[in-house]
Backbone as JSON, one array per atom type, in Angstrom:
{
  "sequence": "MFLAIDAGNSNIVFGFYDEMQEKWTHEFRVNTSRELSVLKLEKEVHLFFLENGIKSDQISHVGISSVVPEVNAALQQFCREYLEKACYLIRGESYRRLKVSTSKPNEIGTDLMCNVTAAFERFKTTCIIVDFGTALTFTVVDEHGSILGVNIVPGLKTAIKALFSNTSKLPEVPLKMPKSALGKNTTHSIQAGILYGYTGLVKGMIDTLQKEIGHQCRVIATGGLSSILTTLKDSFEVVDRNLTLEGIRLITLANSPTIPEDLDK",
  "N": [[-10.8, -23.63, -79.23], [-8.38, -21.68, -79.08], [-6.19, -20.03, -81.48], [-3.13, -19.0, -81.75], [-1.41, -16.61, -83.58], [1.74, -15.58, -84.82], [3.62, -13.46, -86.31], [6.39, -12.88, -87.08], [10.09, -11.76, -87.73], [11.79, -13.67, -88.93], [10.13, -16.58, -88.48], [6.59, -17.49, -89.05], [4.79, -18.05, -86.26], [2.27, -20.89, -85.4], [0.41, -21.34, -83.02], [-1.99, -23.2, -80.78], [-4.26, -23.16, -78.45], [-5.3, -25.22, -75.94], [-8.76, -24.69, -74.5], [-9.86, -26.57, -72.82], [-7.88, -27.8, -71.5], [-6.2, -26.24, -71.07], [-4.07, -25.32, -71.65], [-1.03, -24.85, -73.81], [-1.22, -26.9, -76.54], [-0.35, -27.43, -79.35], [2.2, -26.52, -82.22], [2.82, -24.95, -84.76], [5.3, -24.21, -87.62], [6.18, -21.64, -90.12], [8.27, -20.36, -92.24], [8.96, -16.89, -92.33], [7.79, -14.69, -95.52], [7.63, -12.13, -97.36], [6.14, -12.41, -99.15], [3.72, -13.75, -99.16], [2.45, -16.51, -99.89], [-0.88, -17.14, -99.73], [-2.45, -19.5, -100.82], [-0.48, -21.39, -100.8], [0.16, -21.4, -97.85], [-2.4, -21.96, -96.89], [-2.69, -25.13, -97.82], [-0.35, -25.93, -96.39], [-1.45, -25.44, -93.3], [-3.3, -27.34, -93.49], [-2.55, -29.72, -94.1], [-0.88, -29.96, -91.9], [-3.22, -29.83, -90.16], [-4.66, -31.87, -90.63], [-2.32, -34.28, -89.74], [-2.64, -33.98, -86.82], [-5.16, -34.05, -85.93], [-6.71, -31.9, -85.89], [-9.44, -29.8, -86.32], [-10.91, -27.02, -88.06], [-13.24, -25.95, -87.41], [-12.97, -26.02, -84.53], [-12.01, -24.2, -83.82], [-12.1, -20.99, -81.55], [-11.35, -18.45, -81.38], [-9.05, -16.11, -83.06], [-6.25, -14.89, -82.91], [-3.6, -11.99, -83.88], [0.02, -11.38, -83.73], [1.59, -9.46, -85.47], [5.3, -8.45, -86.42], [5.54, -7.74, -89.6], [4.45, -6.1, -91.53], [3.87, -6.52, -94.24], [3.07, -9.23, -94.17], [0.53, -8.9, -93.25], [-2.42, -8.63, -94.73], [-2.24, -11.27, -96.08], [-2.47, -13.21, -94.03], [-4.59, -12.63, -92.62], [-6.76, -13.02, -94.88], [-6.47, -15.68, -95.07], [-7.26, -16.62, -92.87], [-10.11, -15.22, -93.23], [-10.83, -17.19, -95.3], [-9.68, -19.52, -95.31], [-10.23, -20.6, -92.3], [-12.6, -19.64, -92.18], [-13.1, -17.4, -90.11], [-13.31, -14.79, -87.61], [-10.61, -12.58, -87.54], [-8.27, -11.29, -84.91], [-6.13, -8.54, -85.26], [-3.5, -7.15, -83.71], [-2.73, -3.9, -82.56], [-1.92, -0.65, -81.59], [-3.98, 0.23, -80.46], [-5.06, -1.72, -78.79], [-4.3, -2.15, -76.61], [-5.57, -0.71, -74.43], [-7.59, -1.63, -72.84], [-6.32, -3.31, -70.69], [-4.03, -4.44, -68.13], [-1.65, -3.72, -68.38], [0.44, -1.07, -69.85], [1.94, 1.48, -72.22], [4.07, 4.32, -72.79], [4.4, 4.96, -75.52], [2.64, 3.14, -77.6], [1.78, 2.7, -80.41], [4.77, 2.57, -81.23], [6.36, 0.46, -79.87], [7.09, -2.88, -80.64], [4.22, -5.22, -81.2], [5.18, -7.97, -80.62], [6.41, -7.2, -78.44], [5.17, -6.47, -76.63], [3.12, -8.13, -76.21], [4.26, -10.31, -74.79], [5.09, -8.72, -72.35], [2.52, -8.32, -71.54], [1.81, -11.28, -70.76], [3.89, -11.82, -69.24], [3.49, -10.22, -67.17], [0.66, -10.84, -65.77], [1.18, -12.95, -65.0], [3.21, -12.94, -63.1], [2.85, -10.16, -61.52], [4.14, -8.01, -61.08], [7.5, -6.32, -60.91], [9.05, -6.61, -63.88], [11.88, -8.23, -65.94], [11.88, -9.1, -69.41], [13.33, -11.31, -71.54], [14.04, -11.57, -74.67], [14.37, -14.11, -77.43], [15.0, -13.81, -80.25], [15.45, -13.11, -83.79], [15.83, -10.36, -82.95], [17.78, -9.97, -80.57], [15.83, -9.0, -77.1], [15.07, -7.13, -74.46], [12.97, -6.23, -72.05], [11.29, -4.34, -69.99], [9.08, -3.96, -67.44], [7.39, -2.17, -64.84], [5.89, -2.74, -61.33], [3.4, -1.49, -61.63], [2.69, -2.01, -63.95], [3.36, -0.41, -65.99], [5.6, -0.34, -69.05], [8.75, 0.54, -68.69], [11.14, 0.29, -70.43], [13.05, -0.61, -73.18], [15.52, -2.7, -74.6], [17.47, -3.6, -77.66], [19.14, -5.54, -78.92], [21.25, -7.25, -81.7], [20.01, -10.82, -83.04], [21.17, -14.12, -82.03], [21.06, -15.58, -84.23], [21.21, -13.66, -85.97], [23.55, -12.4, -85.68], [25.35, -14.35, -86.17], [24.86, -15.02, -89.1], [25.71, -12.46, -89.95], [28.62, -12.63, -89.64], [29.04, -14.51, -91.07], [28.49, -13.42, -93.8], [29.76, -11.03, -93.84], [32.57, -12.04, -94.1], [35.17, -13.44, -95.81], [36.29, -16.15, -95.57], [35.28, -17.26, -93.37], [32.88, -19.62, -92.25], [29.26, -20.29, -92.31], [27.93, -21.21, -89.26], [26.55, -23.95, -86.91], [23.97, -23.09, -84.39], [25.27, -24.18, -81.91], [26.06, -25.03, -78.58], [29.33, -24.82, -77.35], [31.38, -26.92, -75.54], [33.76, -25.39, -74.74], [34.76, -22.16, -74.14], [37.52, -21.74, -75.3], [38.53, -21.75, -78.51], [38.86, -24.59, -80.75], [39.17, -24.58, -83.22], [38.26, -23.47, -86.38], [34.74, -23.69, -86.64], [34.29, -24.09, -84.02], [35.62, -21.95, -82.81], [33.87, -19.61, -83.47], [31.36, -20.62, -82.85], [32.15, -20.4, -80.06], [32.81, -17.63, -79.25], [30.46, -16.47, -80.04], [28.12, -17.51, -78.64], [29.28, -17.97, -75.79], [30.17, -15.39, -75.87], [27.74, -13.82, -75.88], [26.14, -14.78, -73.4], [27.97, -13.72, -71.7], [26.77, -10.69, -72.34], [24.03, -11.07, -71.61], [24.04, -11.48, -69.17], [24.94, -9.05, -68.15], [23.51, -7.39, -69.36], [21.52, -7.73, -67.69], [22.08, -7.5, -65.2], [22.79, -4.88, -65.17], [20.44, -3.34, -65.62], [18.95, -4.08, -63.35], [20.22, -3.07, -61.53], [20.02, -0.27, -62.59], [16.95, 0.16, -61.96], [17.01, -0.59, -59.47], [16.14, -2.54, -57.62], [15.77, -6.28, -57.41], [14.48, -8.14, -59.87], [11.68, -10.05, -61.35], [12.9, -12.56, -63.94], [12.45, -13.12, -66.81], [12.44, -15.91, -69.53], [12.11, -15.68, -73.09], [11.15, -17.04, -76.98], [12.49, -18.7, -79.68], [14.84, -19.39, -79.4], [15.74, -19.78, -77.15], [16.88, -21.53, -75.3], [19.2, -22.27, -76.35], [21.7, -20.75, -75.21], [22.46, -22.49, -72.46], [24.28, -22.42, -70.7], [23.17, -20.06, -69.2], [20.93, -20.96, -67.42], [20.48, -20.29, -64.9], [20.02, -17.87, -64.94], [17.48, -17.08, -65.48], [14.46, -17.16, -64.14], [12.04, -18.16, -64.99], [11.6, -19.73, -68.29], [9.66, -19.76, -70.92], [8.73, -20.7, -73.61], [6.19, -20.26, -74.76], [5.64, -17.65, -74.34], [4.93, -15.17, -75.87], [2.81, -16.12, -77.51], [0.99, -16.29, -75.64], [-0.03, -14.22, -74.5], [-0.75, -13.12, -77.1], [-3.21, -14.3, -76.67], [-4.34, -13.48, -74.2], [-4.63, -10.6, -75.32], [-6.05, -10.4, -77.33], [-8.74, -11.91, -76.34], [-9.16, -9.68, -74.29], [-10.24, -7.71, -75.78], [-12.31, -9.03, -77.36], [-15.22, -8.33, -77.54], [-14.61, -6.67, -80.04], [-14.02, -8.06, -82.35], [-15.23, -9.35, -84.23], [-15.74, -7.22, -85.92], [-13.57, -6.68, -87.34], [-13.64, -8.44, -89.47], [-13.44, -7.97, -91.71], [-11.4, -6.55, -92.57]],
  "CA": [[-9.54, -23.76, -79.54], [-7.53, -20.8, -79.59], [-4.82, -19.96, -82.56], [-2.63, -17.54, -81.81], [-0.49, -16.19, -84.96], [3.05, -15.28, -84.05], [3.97, -12.99, -87.38], [7.79, -12.56, -86.78], [10.58, -11.42, -89.33], [12.22, -15.32, -89.33], [9.16, -17.3, -88.91], [5.55, -16.97, -88.72], [4.32, -19.09, -85.79], [0.76, -20.8, -85.27], [0.02, -22.21, -81.77], [-2.96, -23.64, -80.45], [-4.37, -23.66, -77.23], [-6.82, -26.04, -75.47], [-9.32, -24.16, -73.63], [-10.23, -27.48, -71.72], [-6.69, -28.63, -70.82], [-5.82, -24.62, -70.45], [-2.51, -25.35, -72.37], [-0.6, -24.73, -75.63], [-1.09, -27.86, -77.38], [0.49, -27.7, -80.97], [2.62, -25.16, -82.67], [3.1, -24.97, -86.36], [5.71, -22.64, -87.99], [6.38, -21.41, -91.7], [9.15, -19.1, -92.6], [8.31, -15.55, -93.04], [8.51, -14.24, -96.36], [6.9, -10.73, -97.55], [5.39, -12.56, -100.75], [3.27, -15.23, -98.37], [1.5, -17.14, -100.53], [-2.22, -17.7, -98.98], [-2.62, -20.74, -101.12], [0.84, -22.43, -99.85], [-0.29, -21.73, -96.73], [-3.6, -22.98, -96.69], [-2.1, -26.3, -98.24], [0.53, -26.34, -95.45], [-1.96, -25.79, -92.58], [-4.37, -28.44, -93.96], [-1.54, -31.05, -94.16], [-0.61, -30.11, -90.22], [-4.22, -30.15, -89.32], [-4.68, -33.47, -91.04], [-1.74, -34.88, -89.07], [-3.11, -33.79, -85.43], [-6.4, -34.25, -85.72], [-7.21, -30.47, -85.42], [-10.65, -29.12, -87.29], [-10.93, -25.68, -88.11], [-14.51, -25.61, -86.62], [-12.56, -26.24, -83.33], [-10.82, -22.96, -83.44], [-13.12, -19.96, -81.53], [-10.94, -17.38, -81.64], [-7.66, -16.13, -83.89], [-5.64, -13.24, -82.5], [-2.68, -12.48, -84.6], [0.4, -10.08, -83.84], [2.94, -8.72, -86.36], [5.79, -7.09, -86.91], [6.05, -7.8, -90.51], [2.93, -5.14, -92.23], [3.51, -7.13, -95.42], [2.39, -10.25, -94.45], [-0.8, -8.94, -92.58], [-3.19, -8.85, -95.16], [-2.44, -12.42, -96.5], [-2.62, -13.71, -92.82], [-6.24, -12.17, -92.44], [-7.24, -13.35, -95.82], [-6.35, -16.93, -94.49], [-8.67, -16.89, -91.61], [-11.46, -15.65, -93.6], [-11.09, -17.85, -96.68], [-9.59, -21.11, -94.95], [-10.66, -21.07, -91.07], [-13.95, -18.91, -91.68], [-13.14, -17.01, -88.6], [-12.8, -13.34, -87.91], [-9.38, -12.68, -86.78], [-7.98, -10.16, -84.12], [-5.15, -8.14, -85.52], [-3.3, -6.68, -82.45], [-2.42, -2.69, -82.8], [-1.77, 0.21, -80.78], [-5.11, 0.63, -79.53], [-5.46, -3.22, -78.44], [-3.99, -2.04, -74.68], [-6.53, 0.05, -73.94], [-8.19, -2.78, -71.77], [-5.17, -4.57, -70.51], [-3.28, -4.23, -67.24], [-0.18, -2.94, -68.68], [0.41, 0.55, -70.79], [3.05, 2.21, -72.43], [3.86, 5.79, -73.22], [4.08, 5.04, -77.09], [1.91, 2.26, -78.07], [2.11, 2.36, -81.97], [5.96, 2.58, -81.62], [6.69, -0.67, -79.41], [6.54, -4.11, -81.12], [3.18, -5.95, -80.51], [5.64, -9.26, -79.75], [6.99, -7.31, -76.76], [4.1, -5.92, -75.74], [2.46, -9.37, -75.86], [5.17, -10.75, -73.78], [4.82, -8.06, -71.33], [0.7, -8.36, -70.77], [1.94, -12.28, -70.66], [4.64, -12.12, -68.02], [2.75, -8.92, -65.99], [-0.66, -11.29, -65.83], [1.73, -14.53, -64.18], [3.67, -12.38, -61.84], [2.43, -8.84, -61.36], [5.15, -7.33, -60.57], [8.18, -5.75, -61.82], [9.69, -7.71, -64.91], [12.31, -8.41, -67.43], [11.65, -10.0, -70.31], [14.46, -11.66, -73.02], [12.98, -12.2, -75.82], [15.62, -14.35, -78.15], [14.73, -13.9, -81.53], [16.0, -12.62, -85.12], [16.64, -9.76, -82.25], [17.7, -10.12, -78.63], [14.91, -7.76, -76.76], [15.1, -6.9, -72.87], [11.85, -5.37, -72.02], [11.07, -3.95, -68.73], [7.58, -3.55, -66.77], [7.31, -2.28, -63.36], [5.26, -3.17, -60.25], [2.29, -1.0, -62.01], [2.08, -2.38, -65.39], [3.94, 0.37, -67.03], [6.82, -0.63, -69.6], [9.67, 1.29, -68.73], [12.06, 0.61, -71.74], [13.39, -1.75, -74.13], [17.03, -2.96, -75.18], [17.55, -4.52, -78.54], [20.49, -6.23, -79.93], [21.42, -8.56, -83.19], [19.76, -12.04, -82.22], [22.39, -15.11, -82.06], [21.24, -16.1, -86.2], [21.5, -12.3, -86.81], [25.12, -12.17, -85.18], [26.21, -15.57, -86.99], [24.77, -14.51, -90.15], [26.78, -11.01, -90.34], [29.77, -12.84, -89.31], [29.5, -15.23, -92.45], [28.03, -12.64, -94.99], [30.81, -9.83, -94.04], [33.81, -12.53, -94.18], [35.57, -14.39, -97.28], [36.46, -17.36, -95.26], [34.46, -17.83, -91.98], [31.78, -20.47, -92.56], [28.22, -20.5, -90.98], [27.64, -22.82, -88.11], [25.18, -24.18, -85.68], [24.06, -22.47, -82.76], [25.21, -25.22, -80.28], [27.12, -24.56, -77.3], [30.51, -25.67, -76.93], [31.81, -27.14, -74.13], [34.89, -24.98, -74.15], [35.1, -20.87, -74.86], [38.55, -21.71, -76.16], [38.02, -22.44, -79.93], [40.06, -25.3, -81.25], [38.91, -24.84, -84.56], [36.96, -22.25, -87.05], [33.93, -23.74, -86.33], [34.28, -23.9, -82.42], [35.7, -20.35, -82.76], [32.65, -18.82, -84.0], [30.42, -20.88, -81.66], [32.6, -20.17, -78.67], [33.0, -16.19, -79.59], [29.26, -15.74, -80.15], [27.53, -17.95, -77.69], [29.6, -17.38, -74.69], [29.86, -13.6, -75.89], [26.13, -13.65, -75.59], [26.11, -15.64, -72.15], [27.89, -12.36, -70.58], [25.84, -9.92, -73.19], [22.86, -11.43, -71.1], [23.79, -11.66, -67.58], [25.57, -7.85, -67.96], [22.13, -6.56, -69.36], [20.32, -8.05, -66.71], [22.4, -6.84, -63.65], [22.72, -3.6, -65.29], [18.85, -3.01, -65.59], [18.44, -4.37, -62.41], [20.73, -1.51, -60.84], [19.3, 0.85, -62.7], [15.96, -0.36, -61.76], [16.84, -0.45, -57.85], [15.61, -4.03, -56.9], [15.67, -7.42, -57.98], [13.09, -8.38, -60.66], [11.75, -11.26, -62.46], [13.57, -12.27, -64.93], [11.53, -14.56, -67.7], [13.36, -15.74, -70.94], [11.54, -16.36, -73.88], [11.7, -16.92, -77.88], [12.5, -19.93, -80.15], [16.54, -19.7, -79.45], [15.86, -19.2, -75.31], [17.31, -22.99, -74.83], [20.85, -22.87, -76.51], [22.64, -20.82, -74.11], [22.28, -23.28, -71.41], [25.01, -21.35, -69.36], [22.12, -18.76, -68.8], [19.92, -21.56, -67.29], [20.24, -19.98, -63.49], [19.61, -16.34, -64.74], [16.18, -16.62, -65.65], [13.31, -17.58, -63.21], [11.01, -18.83, -65.66], [11.77, -19.77, -69.43], [8.8, -19.61, -71.63], [8.63, -20.63, -75.24], [5.15, -19.74, -75.46], [5.04, -16.31, -73.79], [4.21, -14.58, -76.85], [1.86, -16.65, -77.97], [0.09, -16.4, -74.32], [0.08, -12.59, -74.67], [-1.68, -13.01, -78.14], [-4.57, -14.94, -76.48], [-4.75, -12.55, -73.45], [-5.24, -9.35, -75.7], [-7.3, -10.76, -78.24], [-9.86, -12.04, -75.5], [-9.83, -8.59, -73.6], [-10.69, -7.15, -77.1], [-13.12, -9.8, -77.97], [-15.97, -7.37, -78.21], [-14.54, -5.98, -81.37], [-13.33, -9.01, -83.27], [-16.51, -9.49, -85.54], [-15.76, -5.66, -86.72], [-12.15, -6.61, -87.85], [-13.2, -9.39, -90.07], [-13.04, -7.46, -93.3], [-10.3, -5.35, -92.17]],
  "C": [[-8.98, -22.46, -79.63], [-6.45, -20.87, -80.15], [-4.77, -18.34, -82.14], [-1.48, -17.7, -82.77], [0.37, -15.29, -84.83], [4.12, -14.66, -85.6], [5.76, -12.37, -87.08], [9.13, -12.21, -88.15], [11.46, -12.79, -89.43], [11.03, -16.27, -89.52], [7.84, -16.84, -88.74], [5.19, -18.48, -87.69], [2.89, -19.54, -85.36], [0.89, -22.0, -84.04], [-1.3, -22.09, -81.14], [-3.26, -23.86, -78.82], [-5.75, -24.13, -76.68], [-7.37, -25.6, -74.85], [-9.78, -25.62, -72.37], [-9.22, -28.22, -70.9], [-5.87, -27.81, -70.4], [-4.19, -25.17, -70.5], [-2.42, -25.35, -73.73], [-0.36, -26.16, -76.57], [0.04, -28.35, -78.59], [1.18, -26.18, -81.16], [3.27, -25.75, -84.32], [3.85, -23.74, -86.85], [6.67, -22.95, -89.88], [7.62, -20.03, -91.76], [8.72, -17.82, -93.1], [8.8, -15.29, -94.76], [7.26, -13.1, -96.6], [6.08, -11.2, -98.7], [4.65, -14.01, -100.43], [2.47, -15.29, -99.48], [-0.19, -17.59, -99.7], [-2.36, -19.04, -99.46], [-1.88, -21.99, -100.58], [0.7, -22.46, -98.41], [-1.36, -22.58, -95.98], [-3.24, -24.54, -96.78], [-1.17, -26.77, -96.73], [0.06, -26.53, -93.89], [-2.63, -26.62, -92.74], [-3.49, -29.73, -93.43], [-1.3, -31.11, -92.21], [-2.11, -30.79, -89.74], [-4.94, -32.02, -89.45], [-3.83, -34.41, -89.75], [-1.92, -34.53, -87.59], [-4.21, -33.58, -85.45], [-7.21, -32.84, -85.57], [-8.43, -30.07, -87.02], [-10.61, -27.47, -87.24], [-12.23, -24.95, -87.33], [-14.11, -25.9, -85.04], [-12.27, -24.86, -82.79], [-12.21, -22.01, -82.84], [-12.76, -18.7, -81.48], [-9.22, -17.66, -82.38], [-7.53, -14.69, -83.5], [-4.18, -13.51, -83.26], [-1.71, -11.26, -84.24], [1.44, -10.58, -84.74], [3.8, -8.04, -86.57], [6.49, -6.84, -88.38], [4.81, -7.37, -91.54], [2.79, -6.07, -93.45], [3.07, -8.5, -95.48], [0.82, -9.99, -93.79], [-2.12, -9.33, -93.26], [-3.52, -10.59, -95.94], [-2.81, -13.51, -95.1], [-4.49, -13.7, -92.57], [-6.96, -12.91, -93.39], [-7.51, -15.11, -95.81], [-7.32, -17.41, -93.89], [-9.73, -16.58, -92.31], [-11.59, -16.61, -94.39], [-11.04, -19.47, -96.11], [-10.2, -21.4, -93.46], [-12.33, -20.38, -90.85], [-14.17, -18.32, -90.43], [-12.82, -15.76, -88.8], [-11.49, -13.46, -86.97], [-9.46, -11.23, -85.78], [-6.49, -9.59, -84.49], [-4.45, -7.06, -84.06], [-2.43, -5.43, -83.16], [-2.32, -1.8, -81.43], [-3.05, 0.43, -79.66], [-5.52, -0.44, -78.66], [-5.36, -2.99, -76.9], [-4.77, -1.49, -74.26], [-7.36, -0.36, -72.57], [-7.25, -3.76, -71.03], [-4.83, -3.56, -69.01], [-1.89, -3.48, -67.18], [-0.5, -1.95, -69.66], [1.95, 0.91, -70.75], [3.0, 3.63, -73.4], [3.63, 5.84, -75.09], [3.87, 3.43, -77.86], [2.12, 1.76, -79.58], [3.67, 2.11, -82.48], [6.65, 1.01, -80.93], [6.08, -1.81, -80.22], [5.05, -4.85, -80.69], [3.64, -6.81, -80.19], [5.79, -8.78, -78.78], [5.89, -6.87, -76.02], [2.93, -7.41, -75.6], [3.14, -10.2, -74.6], [5.08, -10.05, -72.1], [3.62, -8.45, -70.86], [0.98, -10.2, -70.32], [2.42, -12.47, -69.03], [3.72, -11.03, -66.61], [1.15, -9.81, -65.32], [0.03, -12.43, -64.79], [2.22, -13.51, -63.1], [3.28, -11.1, -60.86], [3.07, -7.87, -60.03], [6.38, -7.16, -61.32], [9.16, -7.28, -62.59], [10.67, -7.3, -65.54], [12.29, -9.09, -67.96], [12.37, -10.14, -71.32], [13.97, -11.97, -73.32], [14.21, -12.63, -76.86], [15.45, -15.01, -79.3], [15.53, -13.53, -82.67], [16.54, -10.98, -84.32], [16.51, -10.42, -81.1], [17.15, -8.94, -78.09], [15.3, -7.83, -75.33], [13.94, -5.8, -72.88], [11.61, -5.06, -70.35], [9.58, -3.25, -68.44], [7.55, -3.16, -65.75], [5.94, -2.86, -62.57], [3.83, -2.86, -60.96], [1.57, -1.32, -63.36], [2.71, -1.57, -66.39], [5.44, -0.2, -67.61], [7.79, 0.88, -69.3], [10.54, 1.73, -69.81], [12.41, -0.77, -72.53], [14.69, -1.76, -74.55], [16.96, -3.78, -76.15], [18.77, -4.38, -79.08], [20.15, -7.22, -81.19], [21.31, -9.83, -82.21], [20.85, -12.79, -82.43], [22.25, -15.37, -83.48], [21.69, -14.95, -86.69], [23.09, -12.08, -87.2], [25.81, -13.19, -86.32], [26.27, -15.48, -88.46], [25.3, -13.45, -90.66], [27.97, -11.53, -90.54], [29.97, -13.69, -90.77], [29.43, -14.56, -93.87], [28.95, -11.65, -94.97], [32.26, -10.35, -94.25], [34.0, -13.35, -95.32], [35.47, -16.08, -96.6], [35.77, -17.68, -93.92], [32.84, -18.17, -92.49], [30.61, -20.07, -91.79], [28.09, -21.7, -90.3], [26.55, -22.88, -87.52], [25.31, -23.46, -84.63], [24.25, -23.88, -82.09], [26.36, -24.8, -79.73], [27.84, -25.51, -77.27], [30.75, -25.55, -75.71], [33.09, -26.25, -73.56], [34.72, -23.36, -74.65], [36.36, -20.8, -75.13], [38.86, -22.94, -77.18], [39.07, -23.19, -80.18], [40.19, -25.37, -82.72], [38.19, -23.5, -85.26], [35.52, -22.23, -86.53], [33.34, -23.4, -84.54], [34.27, -22.39, -82.06], [34.82, -19.59, -82.5], [31.78, -19.08, -83.24], [30.77, -20.35, -80.15], [32.24, -18.79, -78.43], [31.44, -15.94, -79.09], [28.45, -16.25, -78.99], [27.91, -17.85, -76.41], [30.08, -16.06, -74.74], [28.78, -13.18, -75.42], [25.46, -13.59, -74.03], [26.22, -14.23, -71.5], [27.21, -11.17, -71.27], [24.79, -9.77, -71.67], [22.89, -10.91, -69.72], [24.47, -10.05, -67.57], [24.45, -7.1, -68.04], [21.58, -6.51, -68.21], [20.84, -7.3, -65.5], [22.39, -5.61, -64.07], [20.95, -2.92, -65.18], [18.55, -3.28, -64.34], [19.04, -3.19, -61.25], [20.22, -0.11, -61.15], [17.93, 1.02, -62.07], [15.92, 0.39, -60.27], [16.75, -1.6, -57.13], [16.02, -5.27, -57.66], [14.62, -7.41, -58.59], [13.23, -9.98, -61.0], [12.04, -11.25, -63.31], [13.06, -13.24, -65.8], [12.51, -14.35, -69.12], [12.18, -16.26, -71.81], [11.93, -16.66, -75.79], [12.14, -18.11, -78.66], [14.17, -20.61, -79.71], [16.75, -19.35, -77.75], [16.63, -20.55, -74.66], [18.89, -23.18, -75.23], [21.41, -22.06, -75.43], [22.42, -21.13, -73.01], [23.36, -22.71, -70.32], [24.28, -20.34, -68.85], [21.02, -19.38, -67.84], [19.66, -20.7, -65.45], [19.78, -18.39, -63.64], [18.17, -15.99, -64.9], [15.32, -17.58, -64.77], [12.65, -18.54, -64.05], [11.81, -18.68, -67.8], [10.48, -20.39, -69.92], [8.69, -19.91, -72.96], [7.26, -19.87, -75.83], [4.34, -18.17, -74.7], [4.18, -15.65, -74.89], [2.77, -15.08, -77.32], [0.39, -16.44, -76.87], [-0.4, -14.79, -74.3], [-1.22, -12.58, -75.92], [-2.93, -12.93, -77.39], [-4.91, -13.85, -75.85], [-5.53, -11.35, -74.14], [-5.92, -9.61, -76.35], [-8.56, -11.15, -77.3], [-10.24, -10.36, -75.01], [-10.39, -7.7, -74.65], [-11.63, -7.7, -77.71], [-14.28, -9.16, -78.61], [-16.42, -7.14, -79.88], [-14.23, -6.89, -82.22], [-14.34, -8.81, -84.59], [-16.21, -8.45, -86.6], [-14.31, -5.98, -87.85], [-12.02, -7.75, -89.09], [-12.72, -9.02, -91.39], [-12.15, -6.49, -93.22], [-9.1, -5.68, -92.89]]
}
């Protein structure tokens, strides 16, 4: 079993890939905290293991993608002490053995590189990957595996939180797609403005990117909020919540000869 750990700004996701079934079978999330407690993490993961019949000795490899450097040491300590496994922390030099490439390997987020790796391995042609996370990102990879560029805007939750935090009377509302774009009350109005507004943003960005590239591309959506905007279902060829996890798995396995060296780093 492969364990992929995706440390993002909002959540740390633990994804479990069963090699025999060739699919992602389990997922576990904890809130991201810059003061991540290894002891608390061990207790929560231990309970998850018990509830799902998972044993640490079933895990063969552990790969980590992190855009939150403050949690890296704790995650590595967790792997050493609780799982008793070497872990591979993805970084700029991790892409040398891959079919994808970027001119700025130490600048682009490892989560985006994981998305690109998984998407290009799947389609082997020009792709636009739309990741609905804390930030909403559009990453473009060409038919040769080279990253052409990235666009970043605030994510759905980030937009709603900013609206709630910077106004006196507007409430924080749930991310639920309203039936109408015409708001009938305050909650409905915010939902309509954000969610229908982001629908137009995503469609417009995909259209703009494809016009600049000069041809139609494969468009893949991922991220925990990728299913919220139901109005976008025809804009994506594939919606894959596990795209980042799959990229972590592919990058880690491509670098597997170096994994033991990372045990004490």
